[in-house]
C-alpha positions, 0 to 999 in steps of 0.5 A, a space after each residue: 668498128 675500129 680496133 685500137 688494141 691487139 687481137 690474136 685469133 691463132 693458137 699461139 702466144 704473141 711476144 714482144 722484144 723491146 718497149 711496147 705501147 698499147 692503146 690509142 695515142 700511146 707511144 714509146 719515148 725511151 729505149 734505154 736506161 739513160 736518155 740524153 737530154 741536151 749536152 750536159 744532162 741525163 734523164 734517169 729511167 729505172 733499170 730493168 729488173 734483170 739489170 738492177 745491181 744486187 750489191 750495195 752502191 757507193 753512197 758518198 755524200 749528198 749536198 743540199 743548197 737553197 739559193 742558186 748562188 750557193 749551188 753555183 759556188 759548190 759546183 764550181 768548187 767541186 769541178 776543180 777536183 772531179 768531173 761534173 755530170 748533171 742528171 735530171 729525174 723524170 720528176 724534174 729534180 736536178 742533181 749534180 754528180 761528182 766522183 774522183 779516186 782518192 786514197 784507193 777509194 772513190 769519193 762521190 758527191 751529189 748536189 741538189 738545190 731545194 725547191 724553196 727556202 725553209 725547213 720543209 723544202 729542205 726536208 723534201 730535198 733530203 728525201 729526194 737525195 735518199 731516194 735517188 742516191 742513198 748518201 751516207 751523209 747529207 751536208 747543207 752548204 750555203 749562207 747565214 747571218 752572224 749574231 756573235 761579235 766574234 764572227 765576221 762577214 765572209 767567215 765560215 761556220 762549221 756547225 756541230 750543233 743546230 738550235 731550232 728556236 721556232 717551237 713555242 707556246 703562245 699564252 696570255 702571259 707571253 710566248 714561251 719558246 721551246 728550243 730543240 737541239 740537234 747535234 752531229 754524230 760522234 763520227 762527224 765530230 771526229 771528222 771535224 776535229 781531224 779537219 781543224 787539227 790539220 788546218 788550225 782553229 780557226 783556219 785562215 782561208 788561203 784562198 780568201 785572205 781575212 776570212 776564217 773557218 771556225 766551228 760552233 752552234 747556229 740557230 735555225 728557224 723560219 724567220 729571216 732575222 734582220 733586227 738586232 733586237 729581235 726576240 729570237 736573237 735574245 732567246 738564242 743568247 740566253 739558250 747558249 751565248 756561243 751561238 754564232 749565226 742564224 739561218 732557216 734550213 739547218 733544223 729541217 736537214 737534221 730532222 729529216 736525217 733523224 726521221 729516216 734512220 732505220 731505213 736501209 738507204 737512209 743517211 746516217 749523219 748530217 753537217 751544216 757549213 755556212 758562210 757569213 753573208 750579213 749580221 742579221 741586222 737592218 743592213 742585211 742585203 745580198 751584197 756578200 752572198 757571193 763571197 759567203 757562198 764561195 767560202 762555204 763551198 771551199 771549206 766544204 770541199 776541204 772537209 770532204 777527205 775527212 768526212 769520206 774517211 769517216 764514212 768508210 767507218 760507217 760502211 764497215 759498221 753497217 754491214 
């Protein structure tokens, strides 16, 4: 009879030094905490218990993007000021890590792209960031459609409030919408105030002439709007005439952050930064995705010093 296990017929113990695989067909493929997979990516493995740090890690800022053009724009922008390392988990999730020393502190940013567009997938991306990096705050960076006449293609909206217009009740008399408002924390508001105090409001983007950064409200739902007479647009105007743009992930981000509050590694705040790629009308296409994504990434990068300074306050208050 074949023996596929280990037998010890003596009186002593059998000890092993290093990774061990037992049973038919098993094998050891990892021999360290990090295994290189290609020139630019690192496959993460959990550290042995005796090597795990007992101190709180520097948690930094997490970024969620949705489209590849958005991810590329953020990576290109952040690569201007910090080294870039790609890390892929054993579950296949790819993270882009950035870190630099500034004002006697380390600024850390981790970027990940959601699996799919939409609120639900964005919430999952927030949870993946929380599990792997535990960022202090999460920022959604990407594109949106303008619904306010004061907003132009290529502008960037820094959203201090997200109106989730999707909740509704369908009755024989018609649809009754039950919008929900998500507002950024006071700390994030202070950071945004500091940013616009430093740059002016609206801020004329020096690297993209004719385009501006401004703050305001955005609408968020599952539907991609491409009709000026859409009921969703009419509802948002009635809800608040100052809603500037619409998109499909901001409410999912805000809800995911709110739902995790109280956990030791939960993000404490969120923000949405959206470049305007269309007017949410019948002419909607992909023609301005690139410029909108790059302008949003540039504004986010410019916001970072203000956000991370406020993040130091979150860390001190959390202790």
